[in-house]
C-alpha positions in Angstrom: -9.7 28.6 -12.5 -11.4 29.3 -9.2 -14.5 27.4 -10.4 -12.5 24.2 -10.3 -12.7 24.2 -6.6 -16.1 25.9 -6.1 -18.8 24.0 -4.3 -21.5 26.6 -4.7 -25.0 25.1 -4.9 -23.7 21.7 -3.8 -24.9 19.8 -0.7 -22.5 17.8 1.4 -23.1 15.3 4.2 -20.3 14.8 6.7 -20.7 12.0 9.2 -18.9 12.5 12.5 -18.9 16.1 11.4 -19.3 17.8 14.8 -15.7 17.6 15.9 -12.1 16.8 15.1 -11.3 15.8 11.5 -15.0 15.8 10.5 -15.6 19.3 11.7 -12.4 20.5 9.9 -13.7 19.0 6.7 -17.2 20.3 7.1 -15.8 23.8 7.6 -13.6 23.5 4.6 -16.5 22.5 2.3 -18.6 25.3 3.7 -15.8 27.8 3.0 -16.0 27.2 -0.7 -19.8 27.4 -0.8 -21.3 24.0 0.0 -24.4 23.7 2.2 -23.6 21.0 4.8 -25.5 18.4 6.8 -23.5 17.5 9.9 -24.3 14.0 11.3 -23.1 13.2 14.8 -24.1 11.2 17.9 -23.6 14.1 20.4 -26.5 16.5 19.8 -24.9 19.3 21.8 -21.6 19.2 19.9 -23.6 19.0 16.6 -25.7 22.1 17.5 -22.5 24.0 18.4 -20.8 23.0 15.1 -23.9 23.9 13.1 -24.0 27.4 14.7 -20.3 28.0 14.2 -20.2 27.0 10.6 -23.4 28.8 9.7 -22.2 32.0 11.3 -18.7 31.9 9.8 -19.5 30.9 6.2 -23.2 31.9 5.7 -24.2 28.7 4.1 -27.2 26.4 5.1 -26.2 23.9 7.8 -28.4 21.1 9.0 -27.6 19.1 12.1 -28.8 15.5 12.4 -28.5 12.8 15.1 -28.3 9.5 13.2 -27.1 5.9 14.0 -25.1 5.4 10.8 -25.0 1.7 11.4 -28.8 1.5 11.0 -30.1 1.1 7.5 -33.5 2.6 8.1 -32.0 5.6 10.0 -29.6 6.3 7.1 -32.4 6.1 4.6 -34.3 8.6 6.6 -31.2 10.8 6.9 -30.8 10.9 3.1 -34.5 11.7 2.7 -34.3 14.5 5.2 -31.2 16.1 3.6 -32.9 16.0 0.2 -36.1 17.5 1.7 -34.3 20.3 3.7 -31.4 21.1 1.4 -32.7 19.9 -2.0 -30.1 17.4 -3.1 -27.0 15.4 -2.2 -23.8 15.9 -4.1 -21.0 15.0 -1.6 -20.8 12.4 1.2 -17.8 12.3 3.6 -17.8 9.1 5.6 -15.8 10.1 8.7 -17.7 8.6 11.6 -15.7 6.1 13.5 -14.5 4.7 16.9 -11.5 2.7 18.2 -11.1 0.2 21.1 -7.4 -0.4 21.9 -6.6 -3.9 23.2 -4.3 -6.8 22.4 -6.0 -9.2 20.0 -6.5 -11.9 22.5 -8.3 -9.6 24.8 -11.1 -8.4 22.5 -14.6 -9.6 23.0 -16.2 -10.5 19.7 -18.8 -7.8 20.4 -16.1 -5.2 20.5 -14.7 -6.4 17.2 -18.1 -6.2 15.7 -18.7 -2.7 17.2 -15.6 -1.2 15.6 -16.2 -2.8 12.2 -19.8 -1.7 12.2 -19.0 1.9 13.2 -16.0 2.4 10.9 -16.6 0.2 7.8 -20.2 -1.0 7.6 -21.5 2.5 8.3 -19.6 3.9 5.4 -21.1 1.3 3.1 -24.6 1.9 4.4 -24.3 5.7 3.9 -22.7 5.3 0.5 -25.5 3.0 -0.6 -28.0 5.3 1.0 -27.0 8.4 -1.0 -26.4 6.6 -4.3 -30.0 7.2 -5.7 -29.8 10.9 -5.0 -26.4 11.2 -6.6 -27.4 9.2 -9.6 -30.5 11.3 -10.0 -28.3 14.5 -9.8 -26.0 13.2 -12.6 -23.1 12.5 -10.4 -21.5 12.9 -7.0 -18.4 12.6 -4.8 -17.9 10.1 -1.9 -14.9 10.6 0.3 -14.1 7.9 2.8 -11.8 8.7 5.7 -9.3 5.9 6.3 -6.2 6.1 8.4 -2.5 5.3 8.4 -3.9 2.1 9.9 -5.2 1.4 6.4 -1.6 0.8 5.5 0.2 -0.1 8.7 -0.6 -2.6 11.5 -0.4 -2.1 15.2 -0.6 -4.4 18.2 -3.5 -2.6 19.7 -5.3 -1.9 16.5 -6.8 -5.2 15.3 -10.3 -4.3 14.4 -9.5 -0.7 13.7 -6.8 -1.6 11.2 -9.1 -4.2 9.6 -11.9 -1.6 9.3 -9.6 1.1 7.8 -7.9 -1.3 5.4 -11.5 -2.2 4.3 -12.3 1.4 3.7 -9.6 1.6 1.0 -10.8 -1.6 -0.7 -14.4 -0.6 -0.5 -13.6 2.8 -2.0 -12.0 1.1 -5.0 -14.9 -1.3 -5.4 -17.5 1.5 -5.3 -15.4 3.6 -7.6 -15.4 0.8 -10.2 -19.1 0.2 -9.8 -20.3 3.7 -9.9 -18.0 5.4 -12.4 -20.6 4.9 -15.1 -23.0 7.1 -12.9 -20.3 9.9 -12.7 -19.8 9.2 -9.0 -16.2 9.4 -7.9 -15.2 7.5 -4.8 -11.9 8.2 -3.0 -10.3 7.8 0.4 -8.3 10.2 2.5 -5.7 8.6 4.8 -5.0 11.0 7.7 -1.7 10.6 9.5 -1.3 11.5 13.1 -3.8 14.3 13.6 -4.3 16.1 16.9 -7.9 15.1 17.9 -9.7 13.8 20.9 -9.2 10.3 19.6 -5.4 10.7 19.3 -5.2 12.5 22.6 -6.5 9.4 24.2 -4.0 7.3 22.2 -1.1 9.4 23.7 -2.4 8.5 27.1 -2.7 4.8 26.3 0.6 4.3 24.5 3.8 5.4 26.2 6.2 7.5 24.1 3.7 7.8 21.2 4.1 11.6 20.9 7.9 11.4 20.6 7.7 8.5 18.1 5.2 10.3 15.9 7.2 13.5 15.8 10.5 11.7 15.1 9.0 9.6 12.2 7.1 12.5 10.6 9.3 14.6 8.2 7.1 17.7 8.9 8.2 17.3 12.6 4.7 17.7 14.2 1.2 16.3 14.5 -1.3 17.5 11.9 -4.3 19.7 12.7 -7.9 18.7 11.8 -8.2 21.8 9.4 -5.3 20.4 7.4 -7.6 17.6 6.0 -9.8 20.3 4.5 -7.8 21.0 1.4 -7.7 17.4 0.3 -11.5 17.1 1.0 -12.3 20.2 -1.1 -10.1 18.9 -3.9 -11.8 15.4 -3.9 -15.3 17.0 -3.6 -14.8 19.5 -6.4 -14.8 19.5 -10.2 -11.0 19.6 -10.0 -11.0 15.8 -9.3 -13.6 14.7 -11.8 -11.1 12.2 -13.4 -9.8 10.9 -10.1 -11.5 7.9 -8.6 -10.5 4.8 -6.5 -7.5 6.7 -5.0 -6.3 6.6 -1.3 -4.6 9.9 -0.6 -2.3 10.1 2.5 -2.4 13.5 4.3 0.3 12.7 6.9 3.2 15.1 6.8 5.3 12.5 5.0 4.9 9.8 7.6 4.1 7.0 5.2 7.0 7.9 2.9 9.6 8.0 5.6 11.3 4.7 6.4 12.9 5.8 9.7 
């Protein structure tokens, strides 16, 4: 039964994998045997994450600095991962940003920046690894959405649009690539304690209290708690699951009050 969740001899790419949710997922995949390519903008953070994961789990870990909104850069990323690690079996599209403003205050360039970083990048990376996954006989793509994939928010215009798009894109890719034995799913994190949400607590008065009150588990989640869902969706245990958006939110989305 343990083989259902084993990722031995598999290679995973995690974008935004040098901190927060991405690092938690990269560590979880490594803990069950996957070699991991960590893609991040901050080379210092990436180097630190590479060293930490390599030392803790003894797998091969590759650090890459890539603009995931750039088609050519993503093509080069996929080629380098195949060259250095031999194959690509798993892609976690986690890279993303947020700019919090009221809708009337956004510059169009800011809207475009958030959509490009959160949604377009996930499409470019998915398309970029498709040939390698098809050649390998299958693969797993995990797109990181958000509770903003489901709920709106006054300060979340482009972010909510991008994360809602992640769910619909996942369903479309799942339908298109099922014949190639590529499963595409989304994880929708709830309120997770990361650098991004630390800033949100500064920007939005009373947010911490509201989140704790609404979440049946009575607390914020930790980045490592996304790991189990990611391992499941990356492993043979989920071979007949595709096009799904899985909340990992402590019950937030199921609680009306």
